[in-house]
C-alpha positions in Angstrom: 22.9 113.0 -52.4 23.8 109.7 -54.0 25.3 108.5 -50.7 22.2 109.6 -48.9 19.9 107.5 -51.2 22.2 104.4 -51.0 22.4 104.5 -47.2 18.6 104.8 -47.1 18.2 101.7 -49.1 20.6 99.6 -47.1 18.7 100.5 -43.7 15.6 99.6 -45.4 17.0 96.1 -46.3 18.2 95.8 -42.7 14.8 96.6 -41.3 13.2 94.0 -43.6 15.5 91.3 -42.6 15.0 92.1 -38.9 11.3 91.9 -39.4 11.7 88.4 -41.2 13.7 87.1 -38.4 11.3 88.4 -35.7 8.4 86.7 -37.7 10.1 83.3 -37.9 11.0 83.5 -34.2 7.4 84.3 -33.3 6.2 81.5 -35.5 8.8 78.8 -34.0 8.0 80.0 -30.5 4.2 79.6 -31.3 4.7 76.0 -32.6 6.6 74.9 -29.4 3.9 76.5 -27.4 1.2 74.4 -29.3 3.3 71.2 -29.0 3.9 71.6 -25.3 0.1 72.3 -24.8 -0.8 69.2 -26.8 1.7 67.1 -24.7 0.4 68.5 -21.5 -3.2 67.6 -22.3 -2.2 64.0 -23.6 -0.2 63.5 -20.3 -3.2 64.8 -18.1 -5.5 62.5 -19.9 -3.3 59.5 -19.4 -2.8 60.4 -15.8 -6.7 60.5 -15.3 -7.0 57.3 -17.4 -4.6 55.6 -15.1 -6.1 56.8 -11.9 -9.6 56.1 -13.0 -8.5 52.4 -14.0 -6.7 51.9 -10.7 -9.8 53.1 -8.9 -12.1 51.0 -10.6 -9.8 48.1 -11.2 -10.2 48.4 -15.0 -7.5 46.7 -16.9 -8.7 48.2 -20.1 -8.3 51.7 -19.0 -4.8 51.0 -17.7 -4.0 49.7 -21.0 -5.3 52.9 -22.6 -3.3 55.0 -20.1 -0.2 53.0 -21.3 -0.9 54.2 -24.9 -1.2 57.8 -23.8 2.0 57.8 -21.7 3.9 56.4 -24.7 2.8 59.3 -26.8 4.4 61.7 -24.4 7.3 59.4 -23.5 10.0 61.4 -21.7 7.4 64.2 -20.7 7.5 64.8 -17.0 7.2 61.4 -15.2 5.5 59.6 -18.0 8.5 57.1 -18.1 7.8 56.3 -14.4 4.2 55.5 -15.2 5.1 53.3 -18.1 7.6 51.3 -15.9 5.0 50.7 -13.3 1.8 50.0 -15.4 2.6 46.3 -16.2 3.0 45.6 -12.3 -0.1 47.6 -11.7 -2.1 45.5 -14.3 -0.9 42.3 -12.6 -2.0 43.6 -9.2 -5.4 44.6 -10.6 -5.9 41.3 -12.2 -5.0 39.7 -8.8 -7.2 41.9 -7.0 -10.1 41.3 -9.2 -9.6 37.5 -8.5 -9.5 37.8 -5.0 -12.9 39.7 -5.2 -14.4 37.0 -7.3 -13.1 34.3 -4.9 -14.6 36.4 -1.9 -18.0 36.7 -3.8 -18.2 33.0 -4.4 -17.5 32.1 -0.9 -14.0 30.8 -1.5 -12.5 32.9 1.4 -9.3 30.8 1.6 -8.2 31.7 -2.0 -9.3 35.3 -1.5 -7.0 35.4 1.7 -4.1 34.1 -0.1 -4.3 36.8 -2.8 -5.1 39.8 -0.5 -2.1 38.7 1.7 0.2 38.8 -1.5 -1.1 42.2 -2.5 -0.3 43.7 0.7 -1.1 47.6 0.8 -2.5 47.6 -2.8 -5.7 49.6 -2.8 -7.7 48.4 0.1 -6.3 44.9 0.1 -5.5 45.0 3.8 -9.0 46.1 4.7 -10.5 43.3 2.4 -8.1 40.6 4.0 -9.5 41.5 7.6 -13.2 41.3 6.3 -12.5 37.9 4.5 -10.7 36.4 7.3 -13.4 37.3 9.7 -16.0 35.7 7.2 -13.9 32.6 7.0 -13.8 32.4 10.9 -17.6 32.8 10.9 -18.2 30.1 8.4 -15.6 27.6 10.3 -17.7 28.3 13.5 -21.0 27.6 11.7 -19.5 24.3 10.2 -18.2 23.4 13.8 -21.7 23.9 15.1 -23.2 21.5 12.5 -20.4 18.8 13.5 -18.5 19.5 10.3 -15.5 19.4 12.5 -12.6 18.6 9.8 -14.0 21.3 7.5 -13.9 23.7 10.3 -10.4 23.0 11.3 -9.3 23.1 7.7 -10.9 26.6 7.3 -9.3 28.0 10.5 -5.9 26.7 9.7 -6.0 29.2 6.6 -6.3 32.1 8.6 -3.1 34.1 8.6 -1.4 35.5 11.6 -1.6 39.2 11.8 -5.4 39.6 11.1 -7.8 40.5 13.9 -9.4 37.1 14.2 -6.3 35.2 14.3 -6.0 34.7 18.1 -9.7 33.7 18.0 -9.2 31.4 15.4 -6.3 29.6 17.3 -8.4 29.2 20.3 -11.2 27.8 18.1 -8.8 25.4 16.6 -8.1 23.9 20.0 -11.7 23.6 21.2 -12.9 22.0 17.8 -10.0 19.6 17.7 -11.2 18.3 21.1 -14.8 18.1 19.8 -13.5 16.3 16.5 -11.4 13.9 18.7 -14.4 13.0 21.1 -16.5 12.5 18.0 -14.1 10.1 16.4 -13.5 8.3 19.6 -17.3 7.9 19.8 -17.5 6.4 16.4 -14.6 4.2 17.1 -16.5 3.0 20.5 -19.7 2.4 18.7 -18.0 0.3 16.1 -16.0 -1.6 18.7 -19.0 -2.2 20.9 -21.0 -3.8 17.9 -18.1 -6.1 17.0 -18.0 -7.1 20.8 -21.6 -8.0 20.8 -21.5 -10.0 17.8 -18.4 -12.0 19.1 -15.7 -10.6 16.7 -13.4 -9.9 19.6 -10.3 -9.6 17.5 -12.0 -6.5 15.8 -13.3 -5.3 19.0 -10.0 -5.5 20.6 -8.3 -3.6 17.9 -10.8 -0.9 17.8 -10.9 -0.4 21.8 -7.1 -0.3 21.8 -7.3 2.9 19.7 -9.4 4.5 22.3 -8.1 2.9 25.5 -8.6 6.0 27.5 -12.1 6.7 26.4 -15.1 5.9 28.4 -14.9 2.3 29.6 -12.9 1.0 26.7 -10.5 -0.7 29.3 -13.2 -2.7 30.7 -14.1 -4.1 27.4 -10.3 -4.8 26.8 -10.0 -6.7 30.1 -13.2 -8.5 29.3 -11.8 -9.8 26.0 -8.5 -10.6 27.6 -10.4 -12.7 30.2 -11.9 -14.6 27.4 -8.9 -15.7 25.8 -6.9 -16.4 29.0 -9.9 -18.6 30.3 -9.5 -20.7 27.1 -5.8 -21.5 27.2 -5.9 -24.5 29.5 -8.5 -26.3 27.4 -6.7 -25.5 24.1 -3.5 -27.0 25.8 -5.0 -30.0 27.0 -6.7 -30.7 23.7 -3.5 -30.2 21.9 -4.7 -27.2 19.9 -1.4 -25.6 20.0 -2.2 -23.3 16.8 -5.4 -22.1 18.9 -3.3 -21.7 22.0 -0.7 -19.7 20.1 -3.4 -17.3 18.6 -5.1 -17.0 22.1 -1.9 -15.9 23.7 -1.0 -13.5 20.9 -4.3 -11.7 21.6 -3.6 -10.9 25.2 0.0 -10.9 26.1 0.7 -7.2 25.9 -0.3 -4.5 28.2 -2.4 -2.5 25.5 -4.3 -5.7 24.9 -5.0 -6.9 28.4 -4.4 -4.0 30.8 -5.5 -5.9 34.0 -4.0 -9.4 33.3 -1.3 -9.5 30.7 1.3 -10.6 33.3 -0.5 -13.8 34.0 -0.8 -14.4 30.5 3.1 -14.2 30.1 3.5 -16.7 33.0 1.2 -19.3 31.6 2.8 -18.7 28.2 6.2 -19.5 29.6 4.9 -22.6 31.4 3.4 -24.0 28.3 6.5 -22.8 26.4 8.8 -25.1 28.5 6.3 -28.0 28.3 5.7 -27.7 24.7 9.4 -27.5 23.9 9.9 -30.9 25.9 7.0 -32.4 23.7 8.7 -31.2 20.5 12.1 -32.5 21.5 10.7 -36.0 22.5 8.7 -36.3 19.2 11.6 -35.0 17.1 13.9 -37.6 18.7 11.3 -40.2 18.0 11.3 -39.3 14.5 15.1 -39.2 14.4 15.5 -42.7 15.6 12.6 -44.2 13.5 12.5 -42.1 10.4 15.9 -40.5 10.0 17.4 -37.0 10.2 15.3 -35.6 7.3 12.0 -35.9 9.1 13.6 -35.1 12.3 14.9 -31.7 11.0 11.5 -31.0 9.1 9.4 -31.4 12.0 11.5 -29.3 14.2 11.4 -26.4 11.6 7.5 -26.8 11.3 7.0 -26.6 14.9 8.5 -23.2 15.4 5.7 -20.7 16.8 5.0 -18.6 19.8 5.6 -21.7 22.2 8.7 -23.0 20.3 10.8 -20.3 19.0 13.7 -20.4 16.6 16.2 -20.3 19.3 14.8 -23.5 20.9 14.9 -25.2 17.4 18.3 -24.4 16.7 19.4 -25.6 20.0 17.9 -29.1 19.3 19.2 -29.3 15.7 22.7 -28.3 16.9 22.7 -31.0 19.7 21.9 -33.6 16.9 23.5 -32.2 13.8 24.5 -35.0 11.3 28.1 -35.8 10.5 27.9 -37.2 7.0 30.0 -40.4 6.4 31.2 -38.6 3.2 33.3 -36.2 5.5 34.8 -39.2 7.5 38.0 -41.4 6.2 37.2 -45.0 6.0 39.7 -47.9 6.7 42.1 -48.2 3.7 41.3 -51.3 1.5 42.4 -54.5 3.1 43.0 -52.7 6.4 39.9 -53.8 7.7 40.1 -57.4 6.7 43.7 -57.6 8.1 42.4 -56.6 11.5 40.7 -60.0 11.7 37.6 -58.3 13.1 35.3 -59.4 10.6 35.3 -62.4 8.1 36.0 -61.1 4.6 33.2 -62.0 2.3 35.1 -61.2 -0.7 34.0 -57.4 -1.1 36.3 -54.4 -0.7 35.8 -50.6 -0.7 36.5 -50.4 -4.4 33.9 -48.8 -6.6 31.9 -46.9 -3.7 31.6 -43.3 -3.9 29.7 -40.3 -2.5 27.8 -37.8 -4.8 25.3 -34.9 -4.6 22.4 -34.2 -6.7 21.2 -37.8 -7.1 17.5 -37.9 -8.0 15.3 -40.7 -6.8 12.3 -42.1 -8.7 9.8 -39.9 -7.1 11.7 -36.7 -8.1 13.5 -36.0 -4.9 17.1 -35.0 -5.0 19.7 -36.1 -2.4 23.0 -35.0 -1.3 25.9 -37.1 0.5 24.7 -40.0 -1.5 26.4 -43.3 -1.5 26.6 -44.9 -4.9 28.3 -48.0 -6.4 27.8 -51.7 -6.0 29.0 -55.0 -4.5 31.5 -53.3 -2.1 32.0 -52.4 1.5 33.2 -49.4 3.6 34.4 -49.6 7.2 34.6 -46.7 9.7 36.0 -46.3 13.1 33.3 -44.3 15.0 34.7 -44.8 18.6 31.3 -45.2 20.3 30.8 -41.5 20.2 27.5 -41.6 18.0 24.0 -42.7 18.8 22.3 -43.2 15.3 23.4 -43.9 11.7 20.6 -42.4 9.3 20.0 -42.4 5.6 17.4 -42.9 2.8 17.7 -45.9 0.5 16.3 -45.4 -2.9 16.0 -46.5 -6.6 17.6 -43.9 -8.8 15.3 -42.0 -11.3 14.5 -43.8 -14.6 16.2 -47.0 -13.3 14.9 -50.5 -12.7 15.6 -52.7 -9.7 13.9 -56.2 -9.4 13.7 -59.0 -6.8 16.7 -60.6 -8.7 18.6 -57.4 -8.9 17.4 -55.4 -5.8 19.2 -52.5 -4.1 21.0 -54.3 -1.1 22.3 -52.6 2.1 23.8 -54.4 5.1 25.3 -52.7 8.2 27.3 -54.7 10.7 29.2 -53.8 13.8 32.9 -54.6 14.4 31.9 -57.9 16.0 30.3 -59.2 12.8 26.7 -58.6 14.1 24.3 -57.5 11.6 22.4 -54.4 12.9 20.5 -53.5 9.7 19.6 -55.1 6.5 17.1 -54.1 3.7 16.6 -54.4 0.1 14.5 -52.2 -2.3 12.9 -52.7 -5.7 11.5 -50.4 -8.3 7.9 -49.2 -7.6 8.5 -48.6 -3.9 8.9 -45.3 -1.9 12.4 -44.6 -0.7 13.1 -46.3 2.8 14.4 -44.0 5.5 16.2 -45.8 8.3 17.7 -44.7 11.6 20.0 -47.3 13.2 21.0 -47.4 16.8 24.9 -47.5 16.9 25.3 -46.3 20.6 28.5 -47.8 22.0 29.8 -49.4 18.8 33.3 -48.6 17.8 33.4 -49.8 14.4 31.0 -50.2 11.5 31.1 -51.8 8.1 28.6 -50.7 5.3 28.1 -53.4 2.5 26.1 -51.9 -0.3 25.1 -53.1 -3.8 23.4 -50.5 -6.1 24.9 -51.9 -9.3 24.0 -54.0 -12.2 25.8 -54.8 -15.5 29.1 -56.0 -16.8 32.6 -54.8 -16.9 31.9 -53.1 -20.2 28.4 -51.8 -19.2 28.6 -50.6 -15.7 25.1 -49.3 -14.4 24.4 -47.9 -10.9 20.6 -48.1 -10.1 20.5 -47.8 -6.3 21.8 -45.3 -3.7 21.6 -44.2 0.0 21.1 -40.5 0.4 22.0 -38.3 3.4 24.1 -41.1 5.1 25.2 -39.6 8.4 26.1 -40.3 12.0 24.1 -38.5 14.9 25.3 -38.0 18.3 
């Protein structure tokens, strides 16, 4: 009996424990069920918000859907939605911008964005419609003669859209219209310049449209005008005007019908002018010295007398400076008995560069010294002896103490004699020494004592010319 009662109590305890376990399990299961129901509801709401935001291009809704998916992160494909929401928001922003550009009429910018969006929403369809709208606008602009605007608009229609082929044909047609309009404007401007006598401007403009209308006729008329002026300009010695006239019509583009005859007369004048320049330059060389000869040659270079011709003449008469030659030794000249000694020797005569005269001009290959002579054997191979005699800067030469220069040939004949005092311009000379074998140069550009030597005169650029 006692065991029976104890057994009954044990069974009762077991039953109670089992009941408690069942109740706990039921409570736990119910809690999980409630949690899953909440997550499912939240997920569905987030999906709906996402889809509505995507459909309406509502960035705020998409941001809200992000919050919903974040609450059920890990549930179903919430993580997938979270990973693509940022990209979707960016696409929606771009899409909205494209719509705004389209509505404002800025089709080009809308096209750029729709093209980048690809198959996002209805971007491809919108791209087609906006491209068609841009094409229509371009056609309207072309009809209003706004050719540059139309061409720019057509160039922004991308390949692959329905109106692309039409846009390419339109570009070709409108470009031709634009070119014709541009040529017409240039033609009108050129014609006005021609009527006013501004042939230079007219020619320049007509050359740009030489194949348009009768532009070549005007170019030939302008070329005839300059060609017919050339003989008179040459006869009157207006070489500058002649060169300008030649330069206006010596090319095919400038004078289609007659540029060959311009070249022929140019070459004729070129030969004649070169002869004139050479003749005058040699006159300067013989009468004024090498310096003026060289300056005249260089100043004369132009279309008729080019640098090659100038170099040829200069080279033919290039100077040989006495500073580069070796004179007779002291006493050697007197010992030849070719010239009576007047008591001078070649002591104290030197050549120097950078010697400045009293007008501020600096000379090279300059003979300085005083009361002495130099003798040279020149062998009859030179035509001229040239130089410039001057008083040195900040110095004084008087009639009692002038700068003195004497040149004699080997037979004792004076071939040049000159004096110079302060206050007078430097004296350039060019002495004929053709056929002379020997020359003696007596020079005195010195004053002072043995204690106080002072050179006040000089002869610059002393040279022999063939």
